[in-house]
C-alpha positions, 0 to 999 in steps of 0.5 A: 395686183394692180398691173394684173387688173389694169391689163384686164387679166382675171386672177384665178385661185389655185392650190399653193402646190400641185404636182399635176401643174408643175412641169418639172414634176409631171414631165422632167423628173418623172422621165429622169427618175425612170432613167436613173432607176436602179443605178448605183452611184459612187458619190454626188459627182457621179449623180451630177454627171448622170443627170447632166448627161441625161439632160444633154441627150434630150432633144429640145422638143422633149422640154417643149412637149412638157410645157405644151401639155401644161395647158391641157393639164391646167384645164383638166385641173380647173374642170375638176375644181382642183381635185385632179390627180395625174395617174402615171 
């Protein structure tokens, strides 16, 4: 806390967890769930292989896009005082 204050940063309060602000929830897992929807797997190894293949098939811009949209989502959440819920 001292380092944050010494650097001149303002500490903003936020909800302890918000799926609207978690890049893995609003970007990564949403797309992954869509890809795996309706598929049947024999065992955990099959699931692991499917997820790994899906990740390897993504271009690095896919992940960068998810991070870049975080700022706009954060600003919207702040503007609505934390009452923002993403509609898919």
